[in-house]
C-alpha positions in Angstrom: 15.6 -2.8 13.9 12.9 -2.8 11.3 14.9 0.1 9.3 17.9 -2.0 9.4 15.9 -5.1 8.1 14.6 -3.1 5.2 18.1 -1.8 4.3 19.4 -5.4 4.4 16.6 -6.5 2.1 17.4 -3.7 -0.3 21.0 -4.6 -0.5 20.1 -8.0 -1.8 17.3 -7.2 -3.9 16.5 -9.0 -7.1 14.1 -8.0 -9.9 10.5 -8.8 -9.0 8.3 -11.2 -11.1 4.6 -11.5 -11.3 4.1 -7.8 -10.2 0.9 -6.0 -11.1 0.9 -2.7 -12.8 -0.2 0.0 -10.4 0.9 2.5 -7.8 3.4 1.5 -5.2 5.0 3.4 -2.2 8.6 4.6 -2.8 8.7 6.0 0.8 6.8 7.9 3.3 6.5 11.8 2.6 7.9 12.6 5.9 11.3 10.9 5.0 11.9 12.8 2.0 13.1 16.3 3.0 15.7 18.5 1.2 18.4 16.0 0.1 18.1 12.9 -2.2 17.2 9.6 -0.8 17.9 6.1 -2.0 14.8 4.0 -2.8 15.1 0.5 -4.0 12.2 -0.4 -5.9 11.4 -3.5 -8.2 14.8 -4.8 -7.6 16.5 -1.7 -8.8 18.1 1.4 -7.1 16.2 4.6 -7.5 16.8 8.0 -6.1 13.9 10.4 -4.7 14.3 14.0 -4.3 12.3 17.3 -4.2 12.6 20.2 -6.5 12.4 23.9 -5.4 8.7 23.8 -5.5 8.6 20.8 -3.1 7.4 18.3 -5.6 8.7 14.8 -5.3 10.6 13.1 -8.0 11.6 9.3 -8.4 14.1 8.5 -11.0 16.8 5.9 -11.9 19.8 6.2 -9.5 22.7 5.7 -12.0 24.2 8.6 -13.6 24.4 8.0 -17.5 27.9 9.4 -17.6 30.1 7.4 -15.5 27.6 5.3 -13.4 27.8 7.1 -10.2 25.0 6.8 -7.6 22.8 10.1 -7.9 21.4 9.4 -4.3 24.8 10.5 -3.2 24.6 13.7 -4.9 22.7 16.9 -3.8 19.8 19.1 -4.9 21.0 22.4 -6.6 18.8 25.1 -8.0 16.0 22.7 -8.4 17.9 19.9 -10.2 19.6 16.8 -9.0 23.5 17.0 -9.2 25.6 13.9 -9.5 28.5 13.8 -7.0 31.0 12.7 -9.5 31.2 15.3 -12.4 28.5 17.6 -11.4 26.1 16.7 -14.1 22.6 18.1 -13.1 19.1 16.5 -13.9 15.8 18.0 -13.9 12.5 16.6 -12.7 11.8 15.0 -16.1 15.2 13.0 -15.9 16.8 15.1 -18.6 20.4 16.3 -18.1 20.3 20.1 -18.2 23.8 21.1 -17.1 27.4 19.8 -17.6 30.2 21.9 -16.3 32.1 23.5 -19.2 30.1 22.0 -22.0 26.7 21.5 -23.5 24.7 18.4 -22.1 24.8 15.4 -24.6 21.3 15.1 -26.2 20.9 11.5 -25.0 21.9 12.2 -21.4 19.0 11.3 -19.2 17.8 9.0 -16.4 14.4 7.2 -16.3 11.7 9.3 -14.4 8.8 7.4 -12.9 5.3 8.8 -12.8 5.1 10.1 -9.2 2.3 11.3 -7.1 2.2 12.4 -3.3 -0.9 11.8 -1.2 -2.1 9.9 1.9 1.3 10.4 3.6 3.4 8.6 0.9 5.4 9.3 -2.2 4.0 6.9 -4.9 5.5 5.6 -8.1 3.7 3.9 -11.1 4.9 0.5 -12.3 4.2 -0.6 -15.8 4.4 0.7 -19.3 2.6 3.7 -20.5 0.8 6.5 -18.3 -0.9 5.8 -15.1 -4.4 4.4 -15.7 -5.9 5.7 -12.4 -4.8 7.6 -9.3 -3.6 6.4 -5.9 -5.8 6.5 -2.9 -5.9 10.0 -1.5 -7.4 10.1 2.0 -6.8 13.8 3.4 -5.3 13.9 6.8 -3.2 10.7 6.6 -0.1 13.0 5.9 -0.3 14.4 9.4 0.3 12.6 12.7 -2.8 14.3 14.1 -5.9 16.2 12.8 -5.5 19.9 13.6 -8.3 21.2 15.6 -10.2 18.0 15.9 -10.0 16.2 19.3 -10.2 12.5 19.7 -8.7 11.7 16.2 -5.5 9.7 16.0 -3.3 8.8 13.0 -0.5 6.4 12.9 1.8 4.7 10.4 3.4 1.1 10.1 6.1 0.1 7.8 7.0 -3.6 8.2 9.5 -5.6 6.1 8.3 -9.0 4.9 9.3 -11.7 2.5 5.7 -11.9 1.2 4.9 -10.8 -2.3 2.6 -7.9 -3.2 -0.3 -10.3 -4.1 0.1 -12.2 -0.9 -0.2 -9.2 1.2 -3.2 -7.6 -0.6 -5.2 -11.0 -0.9 -5.1 -11.3 2.9 -7.9 -8.8 3.2 -10.1 -10.9 1.0 -9.7 -13.9 3.4 -12.4 -13.8 6.0 -11.5 -17.3 7.4 -8.3 -16.1 8.7 -10.1 -13.5 10.9 -10.9 -16.4 13.2 -8.0 -18.8 12.4 -5.1 -16.4 12.9 -6.5 -13.3 14.6 -9.0 -15.2 17.0 -11.9 -13.2 16.3 -14.6 -15.5 17.6 -18.0 -14.3 16.6 -21.6 -15.3 17.0 -22.1 -16.5 13.5 -19.9 -16.4 10.3 -17.9 -13.9 8.6 -19.2 -13.0 4.9 -17.7 -11.2 2.1 -19.7 -9.7 -0.8 -18.7 -7.9 -4.0 -20.6 -5.2 -5.9 -22.2 -5.8 -9.1 -23.8 -3.8 -11.8 -27.1 -2.4 -10.8 -26.1 -2.2 -7.2 -27.1 -5.9 -6.0 -24.3 -7.5 -4.0 -22.8 -10.7 -5.1 -21.8 -13.2 -2.4 -18.2 -14.1 -2.2 -19.2 -17.7 -2.3 -20.4 -17.4 -6.0 -17.8 -18.5 -8.5 -17.2 -16.9 -11.9 -18.7 -13.6 -11.3 -16.9 -10.3 -12.3 -15.2 -8.2 -9.6 -16.8 -5.0 -8.7 -15.1 -1.7 -9.6 -14.8 1.0 -12.1 -13.5 0.2 -15.7 -9.9 1.4 -16.3 -9.3 4.1 -18.8 -8.6 2.9 -22.3 -10.1 -0.5 -21.8 -8.5 -3.6 -20.2 -9.0 -4.8 -16.5 -11.2 -3.1 -14.2 -9.6 -0.5 -11.9 -10.7 -2.0 -8.7 -11.8 -5.3 -6.9 -14.0 -3.7 -4.2 -15.6 -5.9 -1.4 -17.5 -5.6 1.8 -16.6 -8.0 4.7 -19.2 -8.4 7.5 -19.3 -10.3 10.8 -21.7 -10.5 13.8 -21.0 -9.5 17.4 -17.9 -11.0 19.2 -18.3 -13.8 21.7 -16.3 -15.6 24.2 -13.6 -14.0 26.1 -13.3 -11.3 23.4 -17.0 -10.7 23.6 -16.9 -10.3 27.2 -14.1 -7.7 27.2 -15.8 -5.9 24.3 -19.2 -5.8 26.1 -17.5 -4.4 29.3 -16.0 -1.5 27.3 -19.0 -0.9 25.1 -17.1 -2.0 22.0 -19.2 -4.8 20.8 -21.8 -4.3 18.0 -24.5 -6.3 16.3 -22.6 -6.1 13.0 -19.0 -5.2 12.2 -18.3 -4.1 8.6 -15.1 -3.6 6.7 -15.5 -1.8 3.4 -12.7 -2.2 0.9 -11.7 -0.3 -2.2 -9.1 -2.7 -3.6 -6.7 -1.9 -6.5 -4.1 -4.4 -7.7 -1.2 -2.6 -5.8 -2.8 -0.9 -2.7 -6.1 -0.8 -0.7 -8.3 1.8 0.9 -10.4 0.4 4.0 -13.0 1.7 6.3 -14.1 -0.3 9.5 -17.5 0.3 11.0 -19.5 -1.0 14.1 -23.2 -0.7 13.5 -22.7 1.8 10.9 -20.3 3.9 13.1 -16.9 4.3 11.5 -14.1 3.4 13.9 -11.1 3.9 11.5 -9.9 4.2 7.9 -6.6 3.5 6.4 -4.5 2.8 3.4 -2.6 -0.5 3.0 0.1 -0.3 0.3 3.4 -2.1 -0.5 7.0 -1.2 -1.4 8.3 -4.0 -3.7 11.9 -3.9 -2.8 12.7 -7.0 -4.9 11.7 -10.6 -5.4 10.2 -11.8 -2.2 11.3 -8.6 -0.4 8.6 -6.1 0.3 7.6 -3.4 2.9 3.8 -3.5 4.1 2.6 0.0 4.7 -0.3 0.9 6.8 -1.4 4.7 7.3 -4.5 4.8 9.6 -6.7 7.5 11.1 -8.8 6.4 14.1 -12.2 8.2 14.7 -13.3 9.3 18.0 -15.5 6.6 19.6 -17.5 8.6 22.1 -16.7 11.6 24.2 -14.6 12.2 27.2 -12.1 9.8 28.6 -14.2 6.8 27.6 -14.2 7.9 24.0 -10.3 8.4 24.0 -9.6 4.9 25.5 -11.8 3.3 22.9 -9.9 5.0 20.2 -6.7 3.7 21.7 -8.1 0.2 21.6 -9.1 0.6 17.9 -5.5 1.6 17.2 -4.1 -1.3 19.0 -6.5 -3.7 16.9 -4.8 -2.5 13.7 -1.4 -2.8 15.1 -1.8 -6.1 16.6 -3.5 -7.6 13.6 -0.8 -6.3 11.3 1.9 -7.8 13.4 0.1 -11.1 13.7 0.3 -11.4 9.9 3.9 -10.8 9.6 5.4 -14.1 10.8 3.1 -16.1 8.6 4.0 -13.9 5.7 7.7 -14.4 6.4 7.4 -18.2 6.4 5.2 -18.7 3.2 6.5 -20.6 0.4 8.3 -18.3 -2.1 6.2 -16.9 -4.9 2.5 -16.6 -5.7 1.7 -20.3 -5.1 -2.0 -21.2 -5.3 -2.3 -24.4 -3.2 -5.5 -26.3 -2.6 -8.7 -24.2 -2.7 -11.8 -24.8 -0.5 -15.2 -22.9 -0.8 -14.2 -20.3 1.6 -11.3 -19.3 -0.6 -13.5 -18.0 -3.5 -13.0 -14.4 -2.6 -9.2 -14.9 -2.7 -9.5 -16.6 -6.0 -11.5 -13.8 -7.2 -8.7 -11.2 -6.2 -6.1 -13.4 -7.6 -7.9 -13.4 -11.1 -8.1 -9.7 -11.0 -4.6 -9.2 -9.9 -3.2 -11.4 -12.7 -5.0 -9.3 -15.4 -2.8 -6.3 -14.1 0.3 -8.5 -14.1 -0.4 -9.2 -17.6 -0.8 -5.6 -18.4 2.6 -4.9 -16.9 4.1 -7.8 -19.0 2.6 -6.6 -22.2 4.2 -3.2 -21.8 
């Protein structure tokens, strides 16, 4: 059902607006095998394929000769062959073969900068070369960790009408943990940002710079990192958590946040419970796919540790699915609305994100 929804959105995709320059998921690595695949990105049809060396390529899908769709072609001798007149294109996008004649000098398709890591094929959006690398968490490309018992990994891909910014800014919103997800806690959730010199800046302090490394060549910082903390669960959730030994004095979510994706680690009293990549495929205007690839750590030994790991896996899946109905009914576009003091972390990310939008728009 979700695959059909994604295909329907792709068929009606329009060019995206207000999109930050950065790395976006073209498709999961497991879905790109020997033949070419269609990938609708940024409102335009692309083709993804693998060369003889297994390297992934993502290019414009329209053959410059007569306009045939290259994703209906095939891979031959490490090149992508058009199904119409058998013109062949290499990984750089250049036409290297035309039956019976020399390839025209200008015959080429656009080739997007491409990387493959964390279980995904990524493409760079924006003019010029990539300014940083996508998140690379070893092991997320496999369904299980070979030789290590108690670890589980899983992947979600959920179509939504939310924009990239709305999907990613959700992580910077501690208030919605209680309001939407029902995480009643014995205190308040807090978010802090790193600052030069290592001293944390509270998310409630306006006007301070987001934490992160400076991007190569000047311009905006690479990342908007943050740390969310909240005390032990109480109420019915606390009762259940205490019964299964899942409660803690302090829960911590550590976020490495780029303008197009995130790397997240979740801890209970300093013990890591899971790590994950949150990424987006911008199919078109108001048409996105939210991707989550997560690895759950063993939480104890034996059957108890295994059951706890299943609970942590379910936590991620349930929280992600609770967000989707809200995402799908948000007003179109990256609207701001009324701000309250608890929104300062979201506002901080929005300022950071818009710098990368401006970078993409400048070319």
